[in-house]
C-alpha positions in Angstrom: -88.3 72.8 62.8 -90.9 70.3 61.8 -91.5 66.6 62.7 -90.0 63.7 60.9 -91.1 62.9 57.4 -93.9 60.4 57.3 -94.4 57.5 54.9 -96.3 58.2 51.8 -98.6 55.8 49.9 -98.9 57.7 46.6 -96.0 58.0 44.2 -95.9 61.8 43.4 -97.2 64.9 45.0 -100.1 66.5 43.0 -100.0 68.6 40.9 -96.8 69.9 39.4 -98.7 72.0 36.9 -97.0 75.4 36.6 -93.6 74.0 35.6 -92.1 71.6 33.1 -90.1 69.9 35.8 -90.3 66.2 36.5 -90.3 64.5 39.8 -88.5 61.2 40.2 -88.9 59.2 43.5 -85.7 59.1 45.5 -86.9 57.7 48.8 -90.2 57.5 50.8 -91.6 61.1 50.8 -88.6 62.4 48.8 -88.4 63.2 45.0 -85.6 64.5 42.8 -86.7 67.6 40.8 -85.4 67.4 37.2 -85.3 70.1 34.5 -86.8 69.1 31.1 -83.2 68.2 30.0 -82.8 65.8 33.0 -80.5 67.9 35.2 -81.3 67.6 38.9 -82.0 71.0 40.5 -82.9 69.9 44.0 -85.2 67.7 46.0 -88.8 67.9 47.2 -89.5 66.4 50.6 -92.9 65.8 52.0 -93.1 66.8 55.7 -96.0 66.1 58.1 -97.0 69.0 60.4 -99.8 69.6 62.7 -101.7 71.7 60.1 -101.3 69.2 57.3 -98.6 68.2 54.8 -95.9 70.7 53.7 -93.4 70.3 50.9 -89.7 71.2 51.6 -87.5 72.5 48.8 -83.9 71.3 49.3 -80.7 71.9 47.3 -77.3 70.3 47.7 -74.5 72.6 48.6 -71.2 71.4 47.2 -69.3 73.8 49.4 -70.9 72.6 52.6 -71.2 68.9 51.4 -74.7 68.9 52.7 -78.3 69.7 51.7 -79.7 73.2 52.4 -83.4 73.7 53.1 -84.8 76.6 51.1 -88.2 76.6 52.6 -91.4 74.7 53.5 -94.5 75.3 51.3 -98.2 74.2 51.4 -98.0 73.1 47.7 -95.5 71.0 45.7 -95.8 73.6 42.9 -94.6 76.4 45.2 -91.7 74.3 46.4 -90.6 73.4 42.9 -90.8 77.1 41.8 -88.6 78.0 44.8 -86.0 75.5 43.5 -86.3 77.0 40.0 -85.8 80.6 41.0 -83.2 80.0 43.7 -80.6 78.9 41.1 
């Protein structure tokens, strides 16, 4: 698995252009992904790797009482789309 998440200086990954989802900061390098109506569909986590920055799509599993990683992506758009389509 990848290295620890590094601190981020900007407020939101760029761009989130292909969806109507909103990102709300939850912690350093972590954002809640919200539908247009305000429902949280998961989290977007910035992860530092040797080749650059990746974005991890994460969803909470009520059955497991834990977050489940859905995948790591080179763009925030792709990670958000993963959260949308994995519902």
